[in-house]
N, C-alpha and C positions, 0 to 999 in steps of 0.2 A: 745058850738058852735065849729064847726070844724075849724081847722087852714086853712089859705088861701094859695093858691099856690103863690110862689114868682115870681116876674117878674123882669127881668134885666132892671135897670134904664138907662143903657148906660152912666152913669155919673161916672167919675173917683173920687177916694178919693182925697181930697185936705186938706192939713194941719192936717191930722190925719192918724193913722195906717191903712193900706189897708187890714183890716180884716173884712170880712162880718159877718152880724148878721142875725139870723133867729128868729122866735118867741121864741124858747127855748134856743138857744145856740149862742155862739160866735165861729166862725170857725177858732179858732187859730191853731189847729193841721193841718188842711188842708193847711192853709197859710204858716205855719212854715216849712212844709215838701215839698210842691209842688210849681211848677212854671207854668205860662201860656205858651202856645206855643210861643207867641210873645216875652216873656221875654227870653226864651231859645234861640230863633233865634237871638235876639239882642245881646246876650252874646257872639256870635261867633266873635264879633269884637276883642275879646281877642285871639281867635284861633278857627278854625273850629273843630267840633267834630271828634274824632278819632274812637269812638265806638258808634253805635246806637243799643240799645237793644229793641226789640219788645216784650213787656210784662214785668210786674213787679212782676210776681208770684213767686212761690217757687224757680225756677231756675234763672229767670231773675233778681230778687231782689238779690239773692245770688251772681250771677256773677257780678253785678254792685258793690256790697259791696266789693268783693274780688279784683276787678280791682282797686278800690279806695285804699284798704289796701295795696295790693302788689305794686301798683304804687308809694306809698309813699317812697319806697326804691330807686326810680330813681331820677336823677337830675330834677329840676323843669321843665325845657324845654321839657323833654322827657316823663313826666307823661301824660298818655292818658286822654283826656276829654271825658266824657261818658254822653250820653243822653238816658234816659229810657222813652219809650212811653207806656202808659197804656190805654187800651180802656175803662176802667171803672172809677168810681169816687173813691175818698178817703173815707174809711169807718171806719176802725179800725187801731190802732197803734200797736197791738200785737195779740197773739193768743186769740181767743174768750173764751177759757177755763181758761185763766188767769184773766178774768174779771168776774163779778158776775151779774147774771140775764140777760145775753145778748143772750140767746138761740134763740130768735126770729130773731136776726140779721143774722142767718145762711142762711135763704132763701132770704133775701132782695136783694143781688146782684146776685142770681143764674139765669143763662140764658141757653137756649138750645144751645148745640154745633152745632146741625144741624137742619135746618128748616124742620121739618118732613112733613109739608104740601106740600113742593115742591119736595119731593123725586120722585114722579111721576113714579115709576117703580114697580107697584103692583105685577108683576110676579117675581121680584127679591128681592125687599126690604121689610122688615117687616115694616108695616105702623105704628107700635107703636114706642114709643121713644126708639132710639137705645142706647143712652148714658144718664147717670145721668146728671142733669143740673150742669154746672160748674160755678164757682164764677168769675164774671167779676167786679173786683175792684182792687185797689192798694193792692198788696200782693197775688192776685189770691186765690188759695186754701190754701196758706200758713197759714192764720189765722184760718183755719177751719179743717185741716187734722187730721186724727185719731191718728197718732203718733206711731203705731206699726211698728217698723223700722228694720227688719232683713236685713242682707246683702245677696246678691246672693251667692249661694254655689259655691265651686270650680267646681262642675259638671255643674252648670249653665254656668259658665264662660268659660268652655272648648270650646264653640262655638264662643267665642269673640276673637278679634285680640290679639296676645300675648302681645303687648305693653300695651294695655288697661288692660288686665288681670293682668299683673305684677304691673301696677300702682295701681289698686284697692287693691291688696293683700299685698302690701309692708308694712313693719312694722318699727317702730322706727323713722319715719320721719313725718313732718307735712303735709302729703298728704294721699290719699287713704282712704279705709274704716276705718282703725284704728283711724285716726285723726277725720274724719267726725263723727264717732260714739261718740267720746268724745265731739265734738263740739255741737252736737244736744242733748246729754244726754242719748243716748241709751246704753252707757257704761260709768262708771260702773252702774250696775242695782240696787245694794242694797240700794242706797240712796232714791229710790222711792218705791220699792216693798219689803216688808219684813214681818215677822211674823211666828207664829208656824203653821198656816194653810198652808202657802206657803211651809215651810220646809217639812211638812208631805206629802203634795201632790207631791212635787218634788221627794221625795224618792219613793213614791208609783208608780208614772209614770215610773221612771227609772226601777223599778222592773218589770213592766208590758211590757215594749217595746219588749223584746226578743220574746214575744208570737206572734208578728205580723211582718212579713218580710217587710210590707209596710212602717213601721215606723223606722226612722234612729236614732234620738236622741231627747232629751228634754233639754231645757236650760231655764235660767231666761228670762223673757219677755223683749225684746229689745225696751222699750218704750221711746220715745224721750222727756224725762222730766229730768231736772237737779233739783232734789228736795232739795238739800242741798246747802249751801253757798260754792262757790269755794274757799273762803279764808276769813280770819278774817275781820269783818267789812263790808262784801259785801252781798247783797241780793242774793238769789238763782235765777237762770235763768228761772226756771219753764218750761212750755211747749214750745217746740222750734217752732219758726216761723222765716223764713228768712226775713220777713218783718221788724223785729226789727233790723237786721243787716243793711238793706238798709236805714232805717230811721236814724239810728245812724250815718251812713256814710254821709248822706246828711247834717245833722246838724253839724257834724264835719267840713265838707267842707265849710259850710256857715260861721262858726266861723273862720276858717283859712283864708278865703278870705276877711273877713270884712274890714281889714285895708290894703289890697293889691290891691284894685280896685273893690271890690264887685263882681258882677256877671261875669264880664270880666275875673276875676282871678279864678273863680270856676272850678272844675273838674267833678262835678256830678250834673245832673239835672233830676228831676222827673216831667213828664208832664202827668196828668191824663186826661181822657175823650178824648184821641187821638187814634183813631183806624186806624192802618195802613192798607190801602186798597191794595197797590201794591208797589213793588220795581221795578222801571223802570231800565231795564238792557240793556246795549249796549256793544257790543264787548266783551262779557264774563265777565262784571263787573257791579255791581249795581251802578248807577249814581244818583238816586234820590229816596227819600222816599215820597210816596203819602199817605196822611193821611186825615181822616175826624174828625174834632173837633165837638164832640157832643154838642148839645144845652142842657144846664143843666136843663131847664124847661121841655123839651120834648126829652129826650135822645134816644128814640126809633124811633123818626121821622127823617128819613134820609134826607128828603127834607130840613130840617132846619139845617143840619150839614154844617159846613164850610170846604171845601176841600182846603188843603194846601200842599205845596211841600217843601222839604228840599234837597238841593244838597248834594251829598256824595262825599267827597274828594277821589282821587285815592288810597291813602294809608289807608283809613278808612275801617272798617269792620262793617257789619250789622249782628246782631245776632238774630235769631228767638228763642224766649223763652216763648211762650205762653202755648199751650198744643198741643198734637199730631194732633188733627183735624185742629185747626186754623193755626198751623205752616205749615202743609202739604198743606192746602188750599192756604196760601200765597205763598208758593214755587211754586205750580203748576200754579197759576195765574201770577207769576212774571217771572220765569225762568225755564220752562220745559227743560228737558235734550235734547241736540241736537239729532235728529233722528239718526245721524251717530254713536252716542255712545250707542244707544238703539235699536239694530236690532230686539229684540223681544218685543219692546214696552216700554213705560215709566216705570221706576223703582219706582219713587216716588208714594206712595200710596199703594204699595204692602206690605205684611208682617204685616198687621194690627192685633194686638193682644190685649187681655184684660185679665181678670181673671174669672174663675168660682168660685162662692162662695155660701156657704150655712150657715145657722144659726140654732143651736139647743140649747134648754134649758131643763134641767132636774131638778127635785127635788129628791135628793138622800139621802137615809138613812145615818145618820151621822156615826153610828158605822160601817156600811158596807164600808164607804169611808175612814175614818181615824181612826177607832177603838176607843180607849179610850184616844186619844190625848187631853190634856187640852190646850185650846186655849188662856187663859189669858184674860185680860181686854182691850187690845189695839184693835183698829179697825183691823178686819181680812178680808181683800180682797186679794185674791191670783190670780196671772196670770202667765202662763207658755207658752213657745213656743215649739211646737212639730213639727219636720220636718219629711217629708216622701216623697215617690216617688211611681209611678205606671208604670207598663209596658203598653204601648199602641202601636197601629199600627204605630205611628210616632216616637217611641222610648220612653225613660224614660221621664215621665212628673213629675215635682216636685210639691209638695203641702205642706202646713203647717197648723197647728191648732193654733188659739188664744184660749187658754184654761183659762177660768175664773171660780172662785168659791168664795162664800161668805156665812157665816152662817146667812143670813139676815132673819128678821121677819118683818111682817107688823106692823106699828105704825101709830098714828094719823098724825105724821109729814111725814111719808113715807109709804103711804098705799099700794104701790105696790112693796115694797122692796123684799118680799119673792119670787117674780117671776123674779127678775133681778139681776144677779150676778155682773153687772157693775153699780149698783145703786150708789155706793160710790167710783167710779173710774172716773178719768178725771174731777175733779171739784175743783174749788177754794172755800175754806172755809173762809167766811168773819169774823167769830166770834167764840169765844170759845163755846157759847151756841149752835151754829149750829153743832159743832163737838160733843158736848155732846148729842144732839138729835140723831146723827148718831150712837153713841155708844149704845143708848137705843134700836136701831133696831137690835142690835146683843147681847143684854143683856140676860144672862142665857144660858143654854146649848142648848135648842131647840132639835128637832129630825131630822131636815132636813138641808142639805146644798144645795143651788141652784148652779148648775153648767151649764156653757155655753161653747159651742165649736163653734167657727166660722171657717169654713174650707175655705181655699183659694188655688186655684190651677192654674197651668200654662195652657195657651192655645198655640197652635202651629201656628206660622205664615207661610205664603207661599210666598217665594221670587221669585218664578219662573213663576207662573201663571199671565199673564197680567191682569191688572185691567179691569173691565167691561166685562170680558169674561166668568165668571163662578160664579154662585150663591152658589157654594159648598165651597168656601173659603172666607176669610174676606179681604176686601180691601176698599179704599176710593178714590174718585176722585172729580173733580169739575164739575158742571153741564154744559153739552154742549148744553142745550136746549134754553138758552136765556129766554127772557120774564120773567115769574115768577121765573125762575131759576137764576136770577141775583138780587143782591142788587144794588139799583140805587141811586146815589148821583148826585148833580148838581154842576158844576164848571164853572163859567162865562157863565151861560146859556146853557152849554152843559152837556149832561148826562155822568156820569162816571159809567160804569156798571162793577160789580164785581161778577163773577160767584160764586154761593154758593157751599158749600160742600155737597156731598152725599156719602153714605157708604153702604157697604154690610157687615154686622157684623153677623156672624153665629157661632153657637156652633157645631163644627164638631164631627164626631164619636170619634176621638182620644181625643178631649176635654171632651166629655161625659165620656170616660173611666177614665179620671183623676177625674172628679166630682164623679163618682160612687165609685171609689177607696177611695177617701178621706172621703166621707160620710160614707162608710162602715167601714173604719178604725176608725172613730170617735165613732160609736156605739159599735164597738168591744172593744175599749179602755175603755169605761164606764163599759162594762160587765166584763172585766178583773179586773178593779180597785175594783169592788164590789164582785167579785167571783161568778157572776151570769151566767146562761147559755145563749147561743146564742139566740137572740130574746128578751131578757128581757129589753134591753134598749129602745125598741119600745112600751113598755106598757103605756097605758093611765090611768091605775088604780091608783087613789090617795092612795090606801092602799098598793100598791106594794112597794118593796124596792127602785125601780127606777121608777119615773113617768116622761114620756116625756110630757112637758107642752107647748112647742112651737117648731115649725120648719118652716123654710122658705128657699126655694132655690132661691137665687137672679138670675135675668136674667143676662146674659153676657152683659157687658157694663155698669154696675151699680157701679163700684168700683173706679172711677177716675183714673184707671190704664191703660187706652188706650195707646198703645206704638207701636213702630217699623217701621212706614211708611217711615222714612228717615234714615234707619239704617246705622250705621258706619261700616267701614271695611277697610282692607288694599288693596283690589283689586278694583280699580275704575270701572271695568267692572261689578262687582258683588255687589256693595254697592253704597249708595247715598252720604255719607259723610265720611271724613277721621277720623283718630283716635282722633282728637281734635274737631270733629263735623263740620268741614268746608266742604262745598259742593265741590265735586270733580270737578264740571264743572263750578263753578263761582268763580272768583278771590277773592271776598271780602264778601262772605256770609257764615254764619255758623248757627248751631242750637245747643241748649244745653238743650232741654227738653226731655221728654220720647220718642219722635219720633225717636231718634237715637239709641235706644236699638236694638241690633240684635236679642236677645231672651228676654223673659220677666220673666222666672222663675215663682216662686210663691210669691216672696217677694214684699212688698210695694216698688215702684220704687224710693221713695224719697232719701234714703241714696245713692243709686247708681247714681241717677241724680245729687245730690249735689256734689258727688265726681267727676263726669264727668265735671260739671260746674267749679269746682275748677281746674281741669286739663286744661280746656279751658282758664280759667283766666291766668294760668301760661304761656300758649302758647301765648296769646295775649300780655302779658307783655314782654315776651322774644322778641317779634317783635320790642320792643322799647328800647332794650339794645344792646350793642355791641356783636358781635359774640364771643363765647368762643375760647380760643386758642386750636389748634388741640392737640389731645392726642398723646403721643409718642415722643414729642420733634422734633427738627429740624436737628438732626445729619444725615449726608449723603445727604442733599438736596442741590442742585445747583441752584443759582439764574439765571433766564433767561432774566430778564429785570432789568436794573440798572438806567434807566432814559433817554436813547437815543435809541429808538427802531432800528434805522438804524445801529448805531454803535454796538448794541448788537446782530446783526445778524437776525433781523426780516425784511421780505420783504412783499410788498403789491402786491396783485393780484386782479384785478377787475376794475370796472369803477370808475371815479372820480366824486365828487360832486361839480358842479360849478367850475371845475378846481382844486379842492382840493382833496388830499388823505384823506379819512375819518378816519384817525387815527392821534393822536397827543400826544406829550409829554407835561406834565404839572407838576408843583410842587404844591402839596396840602399836606403840612406836610411831604413831601417825594416824590419820583418819582411816577407819576401816568400816566398810558397809557390810553388815551381816544379813544373810538370807536364812530364815529358819527361826526356831524358838528354842532357847536354851534353858527354859525354866517352865515347869518343874522337871522336864526331861528334854532331851534333844529330839526335835521332830519339826514338822512343818506342814503346810498345806499347799495346794497348787495355786500360786498367785504370781502376779507380774508387777514389777516396779519399772516404770517407763520414764524416759527423759522427755518431758513434755514441751520443752522450749522450741524445738524445731525438728524438722525431718532431715534425713540424710539420703543421698543417692550413691555416689561413688566416694569411698573413704577407706582409711585404715584405722581400725579400732585396736587399741592396746589396753589391756587390763591384766591385773594379777589376781589370782584366786587361790584359795586353799581349802582343804577339807580335813575332817577329823575322824572320819569313819568310812569304811569301804562302801557303806550303803548310801552315802551322800549323793544327791541328785539335784542338779540345777541346770540352767541353760543361759546362753547369751542370745538375745533376740535382735535381729537386724532387719531393717526395712519393714517393720511391723506396722499394721494398721493401728489406729487408736483403739485401745482395748475396751470398747463398750460392752462387749460380750466375750467372755473367755471360753469359747467353744471352737470346734474345728472349723466350721464354715465361716464364722465371723472373725476369727483371729489366727489360729495356728496354721491353717492351710496356706495363708498368704504370707506369713512371716518366715524369714530364714532363721533357723535356730542352730547354733553350735552347742553341742551337748557337753555336759559335765556329768559323767556317770561311769565309773570304772567297771561296774558290773554289766553294762550294756543291756539294760532292760528294755525289751521291745514289747510295748503294750498294744494289744489288739482290742480296741474298744468295741468292735462289732462281735468279737468272739474272744472273751477274756481267757478262755481255755487254750487258745492258740498263742498266748503271750509266752515269752521265753527270755532267759538271760543269755548273755554272751554274744549279742548282735553287734557287729562292727558298724552297722548303720545307726546305732543308738548309744554308742559308748563315747567316752571322752575324746573330743576333737572332731567327731563326725559332724557333718552337716545333716542334721536329723532327718533320717528317712530317705535322703537323696544320695549323699556321697559318704562312703564308709571311712572310718579312721583306719588307715592302712598300717599303722604301727602304734605301739604303746610308747608314750613319751612323758607321762605325768610323773611327778615326784612321789616318793614313798609317802604313804599315809601314816602319820604318827597319831595313834588313837589316844590323844590326851594323856600321853605317857609323861609322868613327871620328869623334868630335866631335859625333855626333848621337844622342842618347838615344832609345830607343823610347818612343812616346807611350802613356800609360795611358788605357784606356777605362773607362767607368762603366756597369755594368748596374744597373738598378733593376727588379726583377721582383716583381709583385704577384699573389698567388693568393688569391682570395676566393670560396669556394664553387666553382662550376664555371667561374668567370671567370679568365682569365689576361691579364695586360698586361705587355709588355716595353718598357722604355725603354732606349735606348742613347745615352749622352751627351746626355741630356735630351730626346731625340726618341722618341715612340711609334713603334716599328718593326714591332711584331707584337702579336697577341693574338686572343682569341676565347673562345667558350664550349665547354667540354668536354661531350661528349654521353654520357649514361648512365654517369657515373663509378662506380667501385667504391665501396661504402659505407666510411665511416671505420672503421678497425680491422680491415679485411679481412685474412684470413690470406694468407701468401705463397704462394698457390696458383698453379699455372701459368695464364697468360693468353695465349690465342692471338690476341686482338683488339688490335692496336696502337693503335686509336683509343679504347680504353676505359682510362682512367687512374684511379689511386688518388685518394681524397679526402684522404688524409694519408700521411705517410711521412717518410723521412730526406732530408737534404740531402747532396749529393755533388758532386764534381768529376771529370770524365772526362779522361783523357789519351788521345791517339790518334796524332797525328803532330807531329813537331818539338817545340818548347818553347813553352809558354804559362805566363806567370807571373800569380799572383793576389796581392792584398793587400786590407787593409781589408774583410774579410768580416764582415758584421754582419747581424742579422735583427731584425725587429720583429714580434711576434705581434699579430694583429688580433682 
């Protein structure tokens, strides 16, 4: 008799553990690791969430675990609280290959990335499935991925921002590729793959490479498995999955908080079956998360989902960590880039990339391949990584081979082993008898070795062609059609419509050149290894020294490697996210999945994605710690503020707020100069406090500042004229201003309707209107939360001749060369050109909106 579908009783557990039972199981793992939405929201009585992560997959789970781990070094009050929202259910607690007999679970949570039936663009879109189905469950693809994990080459990274490239390639520190490779088990390799067949093939391939200029090097297979114990008395870590890190962190957090107030004291929550529909954005910042809680009995029935909302605090950050398509869809539906920032159209959705891949299997004469090498009695499965490149119309395209070989023979236990070089790879062995049966499939010398080559090659993204304008390049967008082009939910009797994703994924001529080169190089390598003439590797003759028994050229989009649509970069005008994955145009949103890759190379994106998620975790934690002291010491610096701005030589210019000068002296652990008015409410007017004792030409200015609300707006004025009139022509056009405004409000005085939020030219760290802030580096805003002091930020601003450099909390965030500056000593004449700045002038502080505080203002003349 078939099992029955379960129905929610609606009755809470009373006087018993709240662990649900099915016909076959007690759902202890799900209950031990996960929380309901209501439990997570109720826990905010302890403190609102500081980080909301959308997706618990490979990168979201890893990010959450590292935020918990790194945050443990902070004082208790500063440790970020993290909420992870996952659209699917809890299924597995580790990689599927670390379990036995679980193969059927692979397809259970697989879902289409794009609803092919609603593509509706037959002239432009391939009506077949564009992407392989992705796993929608806690852990995402993390419990299922293949594990072949090479890093991107230095040639790949040449097109990436220097800061990111240096981070990935650093050595000897707990970051970058080197550390992540150790963490996932890709290095060292000898603990997992070894044997005489491997040694013989490695030597033969190395000898053969010089015969083909397309091939660069061969190395041990970088497979993400830690096969040996890391230390005495410890189990091996086996096949890597970031899911294990996430779940370990959740349980550690539960144990830590058990005697400290329970959920109210916890720092990490995982909520499954919560699909984020939209991020409500206002004034350049995410203010609310809108999610649909799936009905467990009918998870695909959107009409039964419960739509819920979570307010986002001004200092919190929301991180997209699903996959390229879903993260891009959410971004486009939530916060499209302002049109003023995108004169050629929306950037998000361009640069869609995947991989071209083919699979070939040969049966090769044993003596032709390895001569008289005696293999011994251990299991002999070999795997090698071969790297190559091809010249194309778009430049050099990278590719690599996954090279497998095994002396397998068919047995009753393994009837197809002779045709599969991976038969005894990537599997958990539950018993000695099972291992002995495997050995029998390689018993004796045999006459053939089965060899497989899986080729994987780069595709080329297009960052310049606007989406939806050409079917010759790859891109994705959200449906503008409405109707069937929307997913529809119901909230309070009203429809909540969410436009679906659609994509144009094509294999271009340059992509095909990569595919042809890698496939040709694979056949040529087999021929050189065996000493046979060109064409021999294509033989289908079972009696030939080399018999091709299987070949399959995968369609583009079948590799789980879709990437690039939210690519990171140092130029806000030419990239979507910054070097830590934060959106250039949104104050508190970021992405840490494959969507942020500028290029895709040929490598599996996981090691690179994990390293970038680790970098993002460091950056988020840095927002919760004090600013580092400036490099170079304080010798030669002169203090400009000692606690009484009037006595220290500062003068105010501008209107008053309700009769008050909107600057004030206050003692907060030392002298602090406030800009704004805190009574009867927090606000300000547009005014300037300027240091009147002397002017400055070339100098380094250091000062600390902090804000208490995301709306705070102020500025640091440099080489300013005496503020006799605070208008553009007489003051602002001639002064250099470094902005403080996390929302990046760009005000157009000539056309206020053209003003917008999210401008890198007008956000914190920018040289106002001239040089954009290239990355986000300000500390978290603590909105006057009891028990949590606002963090101080450190500006170090250098002006030397026409050159300006702005450092925020130790990071260079902006700078450039002023064009045609006014000569030193120029009179305070009207200046109608806002790009032409003075060569000398006064220092000042601007008040604008809310309250900003300053301290430790000092200058060093150069």
